[in-house]
DRENDO-1510 file (C-alpha; in Angstrom, 1 decimal, always signed):
<recs>
REC; n; res; u; v; w
REC; 1; MET; -14.6; +93.8; +225.2 .
REC; 2; LYS; -10.9; +93.6; +224.4 .
REC; 3; THR; -9.0; +95.4; +221.6 .
REC; 4; ASN; -8.4; +92.1; +219.8 .
REC; 5; ASP; -12.1; +91.3; +219.7 .
REC; 6; LEU; -13.0; +94.3; +217.5 .
REC; 7; LYS; -9.8; +94.0; +215.4 .
REC; 8; SER; -10.7; +90.3; +214.8 .
REC; 9; ILE; -14.3; +91.1; +213.9 .
REC; 10; TRP; -13.3; +93.7; +211.4 .
REC; 11; ALA; -10.5; +91.6; +209.9 .
REC; 12; ILE; -13.0; +88.8; +209.2 .
REC; 13; GLN; -15.6; +91.2; +207.9 .
REC; 14; SER; -13.1; +92.8; +205.4 .
REC; 15; LYS; -12.8; +89.4; +203.7 .
REC; 16; ASP; -16.5; +89.0; +203.1 .
REC; 17; THR; -17.1; +90.2; +199.6 .
REC; 18; SER; -20.7; +89.0; +199.4 .
REC; 19; LYS; -22.2; +92.2; +201.0 .
REC; 20; SER; -21.7; +95.9; +200.7 .
REC; 21; VAL; -22.1; +96.3; +204.5 .
REC; 22; VAL; -21.2; +93.5; +207.0 .
REC; 23; ARG; -22.4; +93.7; +210.6 .
REC; 24; ASP; -22.0; +91.4; +213.6 .
REC; 25; SER; -24.0; +92.0; +216.7 .
REC; 26; ILE; -22.5; +92.5; +220.2 .
REC; 27; SER; -24.7; +92.3; +223.3 .
REC; 28; LEU; -23.5; +94.3; +226.3 .
REC; 29; GLN; -24.0; +93.2; +229.9 .
REC; 30; ASN; -27.0; +95.4; +230.4 .
REC; 31; GLY; -28.7; +94.1; +227.2 .
REC; 32; VAL; -27.9; +97.1; +224.9 .
REC; 33; ILE; -27.4; +95.7; +221.4 .
REC; 34; CYS; -24.4; +97.0; +219.4 .
REC; 35; TYR; -22.9; +96.1; +216.0 .
REC; 36; ALA; -19.4; +96.1; +214.7 .
REC; 37; GLY; -19.5; +96.7; +210.9 .
REC; 38; PHE; -17.4; +97.1; +207.8 .
REC; 39; ILE; -18.4; +99.2; +204.8 .
REC; 40; ARG; -16.9; +97.7; +201.7 .
REC; 41; ALA; -17.3; +100.6; +199.3 .
REC; 42; SER; -15.3; +103.0; +201.5 .
REC; 43; LEU; -13.3; +100.3; +203.5 .
REC; 44; ASN; -14.5; +102.1; +206.7 .
REC; 45; LYS; -15.0; +100.4; +210.0 .
REC; 46; MET; -18.0; +101.3; +212.1 .
REC; 47; PHE; -19.7; +100.7; +215.4 .
REC; 48; GLN; -23.4; +101.0; +216.0 .
REC; 49; ILE; -25.6; +101.3; +219.1 .
REC; 50; GLU; -29.2; +100.2; +218.6 .
REC; 51; ILE; -31.8; +102.3; +220.4 .
REC; 52; ASP; -35.6; +102.5; +220.3 .
REC; 53; GLU; -37.1; +104.7; +217.7 .
REC; 54; SER; -38.9; +106.6; +220.4 .
REC; 55; VAL; -35.6; +107.8; +222.0 .
REC; 56; SER; -35.4; +111.5; +221.4 .
REC; 57; ILE; -32.5; +112.7; +219.3 .
REC; 58; HIS; -32.2; +116.1; +217.8 .
REC; 59; LYS; -32.6; +116.1; +214.0 .
REC; 60; ASN; -29.1; +117.6; +213.7 .
REC; 61; TYR; -27.5; +114.9; +215.7 .
REC; 62; LEU; -24.5; +114.5; +213.4 .
REC; 63; LYS; -20.9; +115.0; +214.5 .
REC; 64; ARG; -17.5; +114.9; +212.9 .
REC; 65; PHE; -14.3; +115.0; +214.7 .
REC; 66; HIS; -10.8; +114.3; +213.3 .
REC; 67; GLY; -11.3; +111.1; +211.3 .
REC; 68; VAL; -14.6; +110.0; +212.9 .
REC; 69; GLU; -18.2; +110.7; +211.8 .
REC; 70; ILE; -21.4; +110.0; +213.8 .
REC; 71; ARG; -24.8; +109.6; +212.3 .
REC; 72; VAL; -28.2; +108.3; +213.3 .
REC; 73; LEU; -29.5; +105.8; +210.8 .
REC; 74; GLU; -32.9; +104.2; +210.6 .
REC; 75; SER; -32.8; +100.4; +211.4 .
REC; 76; ASN; -36.4; +99.3; +211.1 .
REC; 77; ASN; -39.8; +100.6; +212.2 .
REC; 78; THR; -39.0; +100.3; +215.9 .
REC; 79; LYS; -35.2; +100.8; +216.1 .
REC; 80; LYS; -32.5; +103.3; +215.0 .
REC; 81; ASP; -28.7; +103.1; +215.2 .
REC; 82; ILE; -26.3; +105.6; +216.4 .
REC; 83; THR; -23.5; +104.9; +213.9 .
REC; 84; ILE; -19.9; +105.8; +214.6 .
REC; 85; ILE; -17.7; +105.5; +211.4 .
REC; 86; LEU; -13.9; +105.6; +211.3 .
REC; 87; SER; -12.8; +107.4; +208.1 .
REC; 88; ASP; -9.1; +107.5; +208.9 .
REC; 89; ASN; -7.5; +104.1; +209.4 .
REC; 90; ASP; -4.4; +105.7; +210.8 .
REC; 91; LEU; -6.5; +106.3; +213.9 .
REC; 92; LEU; -7.6; +102.7; +214.3 .
REC; 93; ASP; -5.9; +102.0; +217.6 .
REC; 94; VAL; -7.2; +105.1; +219.4 .
REC; 95; PHE; -10.6; +104.6; +217.8 .
REC; 96; ILE; -10.7; +101.1; +219.5 .
REC; 97; LEU; -9.7; +102.6; +222.8 .
REC; 98; PHE; -12.5; +105.2; +222.4 .
REC; 99; LEU; -15.0; +102.5; +221.7 .
REC; 100; GLU; -13.8; +100.4; +224.7 .
REC; 101; ASP; -14.3; +103.4; +226.9 .
REC; 102; LEU; -17.7; +104.1; +225.4 .
REC; 103; ILE; -18.8; +100.5; +225.8 .
REC; 104; GLN; -17.7; +100.5; +229.4 .
REC; 105; ARG; -19.8; +103.6; +230.1 .
REC; 106; LEU; -22.8; +102.2; +228.1 .
REC; 107; GLU; -22.8; +99.1; +230.3 .
REC; 108; LEU; -23.5; +101.3; +233.3 .
REC; 109; THR; -26.5; +103.0; +231.6 .
REC; 110; ASP; -29.9; +101.9; +232.9 .
REC; 111; ASN; -32.0; +104.3; +230.8 .
REC; 112; GLU; -31.9; +103.8; +227.0 .
REC; 113; GLY; -32.8; +107.4; +226.6 .
REC; 114; ASP; -29.4; +108.4; +228.1 .
REC; 115; VAL; -27.5; +106.7; +225.3 .
REC; 116; PRO; -27.2; +109.7; +223.0 .
REC; 117; LEU; -25.9; +111.8; +225.9 .
REC; 118; VAL; -23.4; +109.2; +226.9 .
REC; 119; VAL; -22.1; +109.2; +223.3 .
REC; 120; ASN; -21.8; +113.0; +223.3 .
REC; 121; GLN; -19.9; +113.0; +226.5 .
REC; 122; LYS; -17.4; +110.5; +225.3 .
REC; 123; VAL; -17.0; +112.3; +222.0 .
REC; 124; ASP; -16.2; +115.5; +223.9 .
REC; 125; TYR; -13.7; +113.7; +226.0 .
REC; 126; TRP; -11.9; +111.8; +223.3 .
REC; 127; GLY; -12.1; +114.5; +220.5 .
REC; 128; LYS; -9.1; +116.3; +221.9 .
REC; 129; LEU; -7.0; +113.2; +221.9 .
REC; 130; PHE; -7.9; +112.5; +218.3 .
REC; 131; ALA; -7.0; +116.1; +217.4 .
REC; 132; ARG; -3.7; +115.9; +219.1 .
REC; 133; ILE; -2.8; +112.6; +217.4 .
REC; 134; LYS; -3.7; +114.2; +214.0 .
REC; 135; GLY; -1.8; +117.3; +214.9 .
REC; 136; GLU; -4.9; +119.4; +214.4 .
REC; 137; LEU; -4.8; +121.3; +217.7 .
REC; 138; LEU; -3.2; +124.7; +217.6 .
REC; 139; SER; +0.3; +124.8; +219.2 .
REC; 140; LYS; +0.7; +126.8; +222.4 .
REC; 141; GLU; +2.4; +129.5; +220.5 .
REC; 142; ARG; -0.4; +129.8; +218.0 .
REC; 143; GLN; -3.0; +129.8; +220.9 .
REC; 144; ARG; -1.1; +132.6; +222.5 .
REC; 145; GLY; -1.1; +134.6; +219.4 .
REC; 146; LEU; -4.8; +134.1; +218.7 .
REC; 147; TYR; -5.6; +135.0; +222.3 .
REC; 148; GLY; -3.9; +138.4; +221.8 .
REC; 149; GLU; -5.8; +139.0; +218.5 .
REC; 150; LEU; -9.1; +138.0; +220.0 .
REC; 151; ASN; -8.5; +140.1; +223.1 .
REC; 152; PHE; -8.0; +143.2; +220.9 .
REC; 153; LEU; -11.1; +142.2; +218.8 .
REC; 154; TYR; -13.1; +142.0; +222.0 .
REC; 155; THR; -11.9; +145.4; +223.1 .
REC; 156; LEU; -13.0; +146.9; +219.8 .
REC; 157; LEU; -16.4; +145.2; +220.0 .
REC; 158; ASN; -16.9; +146.8; +223.4 .
REC; 159; ARG; -16.2; +150.2; +222.1 .
REC; 160; SER; -17.5; +150.1; +218.5 .
REC; 161; SER; -21.1; +151.0; +217.5 .
REC; 162; ASP; -20.6; +148.9; +214.4 .
REC; 163; PRO; -19.8; +145.3; +215.3 .
REC; 164; VAL; -20.0; +144.1; +211.7 .
REC; 165; LYS; -17.3; +146.5; +210.7 .
REC; 166; THR; -15.2; +145.4; +213.6 .
REC; 167; VAL; -15.4; +141.7; +212.9 .
REC; 168; VAL; -14.8; +142.3; +209.2 .
REC; 169; ALA; -11.7; +144.3; +210.2 .
REC; 170; TRP; -10.2; +141.2; +211.7 .
REC; 171; THR; -8.4; +140.3; +208.4 .
REC; 172; GLY; -5.6; +138.1; +209.7 .
REC; 173; PRO; -7.5; +134.9; +209.1 .
REC; 174; GLU; -7.8; +135.9; +205.4 .
REC; 175; GLY; -4.1; +136.0; +205.1 .
REC; 176; SER; -3.6; +139.7; +205.0 .
REC; 177; ASN; -0.3; +141.2; +206.0 .
REC; 178; GLN; -1.7; +142.6; +209.2 .
REC; 179; ASP; -4.1; +141.2; +211.8 .
REC; 180; PHE; -6.6; +144.1; +211.5 .
REC; 181; SER; -7.2; +146.5; +208.7 .
REC; 182; ASP; -9.8; +149.1; +207.8 .
REC; 183; ASN; -9.2; +150.9; +204.6 .
REC; 184; LEU; -5.6; +152.2; +204.9 .
REC; 185; THR; -5.3; +151.8; +208.7 .
REC; 186; ALA; -3.9; +148.6; +210.0 .
REC; 187; VAL; -2.8; +147.0; +213.3 .
REC; 188; GLU; -0.4; +144.1; +213.7 .
REC; 189; VAL; -0.8; +142.3; +217.1 .
REC; 190; LYS; +2.1; +140.4; +218.6 .
REC; 191; THR; +1.6; +138.3; +221.7 .
REC; 192; SER; +4.5; +136.9; +223.6 .
REC; 193; LYS; +5.4; +135.7; +227.1 .
REC; 194; ALA; +5.8; +138.5; +229.6 .
REC; 195; THR; +9.6; +137.8; +230.0 .
REC; 196; LYS; +10.4; +138.1; +226.3 .
REC; 197; PRO; +11.9; +141.5; +225.4 .
REC; 198; SER; +11.5; +141.0; +221.6 .
REC; 199; VAL; +8.9; +140.1; +219.0 .
REC; 200; ASN; +9.1; +138.0; +215.8 .
REC; 201; ILE; +8.1; +139.5; +212.5 .
REC; 202; ALA; +7.0; +137.0; +209.9 .
REC; 203; SER; +7.8; +138.9; +206.7 .
REC; 204; GLU; +9.0; +142.1; +205.1 .
REC; 205; LEU; +5.4; +143.1; +204.5 .
REC; 206; GLN; +4.1; +142.7; +208.0 .
REC; 207; LEU; +5.4; +146.1; +209.2 .
REC; 208; ASP; +5.6; +147.8; +205.8 .
REC; 209; TRP; +3.9; +151.1; +206.5 .
REC; 210; THR; +4.9; +152.8; +203.2 .
REC; 211; LYS; +1.6; +152.0; +201.4 .
REC; 212; LEU; -0.7; +152.7; +204.4 .
REC; 213; ASP; -2.0; +155.9; +206.0 .
REC; 214; SER; -1.4; +154.4; +209.5 .
REC; 215; LEU; +0.2; +151.2; +210.8 .
REC; 216; TYR; +0.4; +150.3; +214.5 .
REC; 217; LEU; +2.1; +147.5; +216.3 .
REC; 218; LEU; +0.3; +146.2; +219.4 .
REC; 219; VAL; +2.4; +144.1; +221.7 .
REC; 220; VAL; +0.6; +142.0; +224.3 .
REC; 221; HIS; +2.7; +140.4; +227.0 .
REC; 222; ILE; +1.0; +137.5; +228.8 .
REC; 223; ASP; +1.6; +134.8; +231.3 .
REC; 224; GLU; +0.2; +131.2; +230.9 .
REC; 225; ILE; -1.5; +129.7; +233.9 .
REC; 226; SER; -2.3; +126.0; +234.1 .
REC; 227; ASN; -6.0; +125.6; +234.8 .
REC; 228; GLY; -6.4; +129.4; +234.7 .
REC; 229; ALA; -9.9; +130.9; +234.2 .
REC; 230; ASP; -9.3; +133.2; +231.3 .
REC; 231; THR; -8.8; +130.5; +228.6 .
REC; 232; LEU; -9.0; +130.8; +224.8 .
REC; 233; LEU; -12.3; +128.9; +225.1 .
REC; 234; LYS; -13.7; +131.5; +227.5 .
REC; 235; LEU; -12.7; +134.4; +225.3 .
REC; 236; ILE; -14.2; +132.8; +222.1 .
REC; 237; THR; -17.4; +132.1; +224.1 .
REC; 238; VAL; -17.6; +135.7; +225.4 .
REC; 239; ILE; -17.2; +137.1; +221.8 .
REC; 240; LYS; -19.8; +134.8; +220.4 .
REC; 241; GLY; -22.2; +135.8; +223.2 .
REC; 242; LYS; -21.6; +139.5; +222.3 .
REC; 243; ILE; -22.5; +139.0; +218.6 .
REC; 244; ASN; -25.0; +136.2; +219.0 .
REC; 245; GLY; -27.9; +138.5; +218.1 .
REC; 246; ASN; -26.6; +138.8; +214.5 .
REC; 247; GLN; -26.5; +135.2; +213.1 .
REC; 248; ASN; -24.8; +136.3; +209.9 .
REC; 249; LEU; -22.1; +138.1; +211.9 .
REC; 250; LEU; -21.7; +135.0; +214.2 .
REC; 251; LYS; -21.3; +132.8; +211.1 .
REC; 252; LEU; -18.6; +135.2; +209.8 .
REC; 253; PHE; -16.7; +135.0; +213.1 .
REC; 254; GLU; -17.0; +131.2; +213.1 .
REC; 255; GLU; -15.7; +131.1; +209.5 .
REC; 256; LYS; -12.7; +133.2; +210.5 .
REC; 257; LEU; -12.0; +130.9; +213.5 .
REC; 258; ASP; -12.1; +128.0; +211.1 .
REC; 259; ARG; -9.5; +129.6; +208.9 .
REC; 260; VAL; -7.1; +130.0; +211.8 .
REC; 261; GLY; -7.5; +126.4; +212.7 .
REC; 262; ILE; -10.5; +126.2; +215.1 .
REC; 263; PRO; -13.5; +124.6; +213.3 .
REC; 264; ILE; -17.0; +125.3; +214.8 .
REC; 265; GLY; -17.4; +123.5; +218.1 .
REC; 266; GLU; -13.7; +122.7; +218.4 .
REC; 267; GLU; -13.0; +125.7; +220.7 .
REC; 268; LYS; -14.0; +123.4; +223.6 .
REC; 269; HIS; -10.6; +121.8; +223.4 .
REC; 270; TYR; -8.8; +125.0; +224.4 .
REC; 271; ASP; -9.4; +125.2; +228.1 .
REC; 272; ASP; -6.3; +123.5; +229.5 .
REC; 273; PHE; -4.6; +126.7; +230.5 .
REC; 274; GLY; -5.5; +130.4; +230.9 .
REC; 275; PHE; -3.8; +133.7; +230.2 .
REC; 276; ILE; -3.0; +136.7; +232.3 .
REC; 277; ILE; -2.3; +139.9; +230.4 .
REC; 278; ARG; +0.7; +141.7; +232.0 .
REC; 279; SER; +0.9; +144.6; +229.6 .
REC; 280; LYS; -0.2; +146.1; +226.3 .
REC; 281; ARG; +2.0; +148.5; +224.5 .
REC; 282; ALA; +1.2; +150.2; +221.2 .
REC; 283; TYR; +3.7; +151.7; +218.7 .
REC; 284; GLN; +3.3; +153.7; +215.5 .
REC; 285; VAL; +5.2; +152.1; +212.7 .
REC; 286; GLN; +6.6; +155.0; +210.6 .
REC; 287; ASP; +9.8; +156.4; +209.2 .
REC; 288; GLY; +12.7; +155.5; +211.5 .
REC; 289; PHE; +10.9; +152.6; +213.1 .
REC; 290; PRO; +13.2; +149.5; +213.3 .
REC; 291; ALA; +11.5; +147.4; +210.6 .
REC; 292; LEU; +12.3; +145.9; +207.3 .
REC; 293; THR; +10.2; +146.9; +204.2 .
REC; 294; ASN; +10.4; +146.1; +200.5 .
REC; 295; ASP; +12.0; +149.5; +199.8 .
REC; 296; ILE; +14.7; +148.9; +202.4 .
REC; 297; ILE; +15.5; +145.4; +201.0 .
REC; 298; ASP; +15.3; +146.7; +197.4 .
REC; 299; ASN; +15.8; +143.3; +195.9 .
REC; 300; ASP; +13.1; +141.5; +193.9 .
REC; 301; ALA; +14.8; +138.2; +194.6 .
REC; 302; ILE; +14.5; +138.4; +198.4 .
REC; 303; HIS; +11.1; +137.4; +200.0 .
REC; 304; ASN; +9.6; +136.1; +203.2 .
REC; 305; VAL; +12.2; +137.8; +205.4 .
REC; 306; LYS; +11.8; +136.8; +209.1 .
REC; 307; TYR; +13.4; +138.8; +211.9 .
REC; 308; GLN; +13.2; +139.9; +215.5 .
REC; 309; ILE; +12.7; +143.4; +216.9 .
REC; 310; ASP; +14.1; +144.4; +220.3 .
REC; 311; LEU; +11.3; +146.3; +221.9 .
REC; 312; THR; +13.5; +148.8; +223.7 .
REC; 313; ALA; +14.4; +150.2; +220.3 .
REC; 314; CYS; +10.7; +150.9; +219.7 .
REC; 315; GLU; +10.2; +153.1; +222.8 .
REC; 316; PRO; +10.5; +156.4; +220.8 .
REC; 317; PHE; +7.5; +155.3; +218.8 .
REC; 318; GLU; +5.2; +154.3; +221.7 .
REC; 319; LEU; +1.8; +155.9; +221.9 .
REC; 320; ASP; -1.4; +155.6; +223.9 .
REC; 321; LEU; -3.4; +152.4; +223.1 .
REC; 322; GLU; -6.5; +154.6; +223.1 .
REC; 323; THR; -5.3; +156.2; +219.9 .
REC; 324; VAL; -5.1; +152.9; +218.1 .
REC; 325; ILE; -8.6; +151.9; +219.4 .
REC; 326; GLU; -10.1; +155.2; +218.2 .
REC; 327; GLU; -8.5; +154.7; +214.8 .
REC; 328; MET; -10.1; +151.3; +214.4 .
REC; 329; ILE; -13.6; +152.1; +215.6 .
</recs>
């Protein structure tokens, strides 16, 4: 099937005002019956794959990924349709390429029972491309920063006797000034390439210690390795495995990941490159530390100040990382 075939079918269907849902059947070379359809109420285009009612599909077989939704709909007493709906017309061209690839793979399928698995495999493969086009994947810089935060979270989970307290203390996803906070103790984690001698500070509040009992800056220097083993996906998977026994805690962690830009199930897209941690250095932010605070700025009209700190100037304030860990557990 060619791109113009689907486009032509949908163009003709969109002009049919006599039905709320218009469908045209498409027979694949191996006899699998599919349908191209148009939903008038929502103006959404869809593609359906007809399978026997007896084919086993999990009751929760419903997926969404970046402008596409997949459902299983009853067709009649003996058939059901795996229905793929495009909800974002800006993705039409890549949606058609996805369907052409799916159709090509379906035509190689001898067992109807394998159809749901084939759809899943193609969704996993194409989901990342849809996300990139939509600009919904985290940038490399944000991935790097998240890896540093989660590495520290994993360290705390390995040491703490209270995993709930530890996950709750990861407050960066809630928009707090620091990445981790417990009462009046806070830790800001900065992750940068191993060759970078400075760190970026996002606001005048990020290293403002004046209202806290203790504030620490943890600097994680890392290298990025193409096809490396220690990926963001692997770290997220390991953390989930560690807290999997507490479903409420696992849900909380997944909600926090969602807030930083990785919805549940989307971590699978973050396995292109791995990280090697070269060093971890901890500093106590206190009087004399090279940081801007509200008191130093002393001007109600100045906000959202961004600046860089040369880490060599922080050396007098360096302390053992163990001290920071003990404070947080």
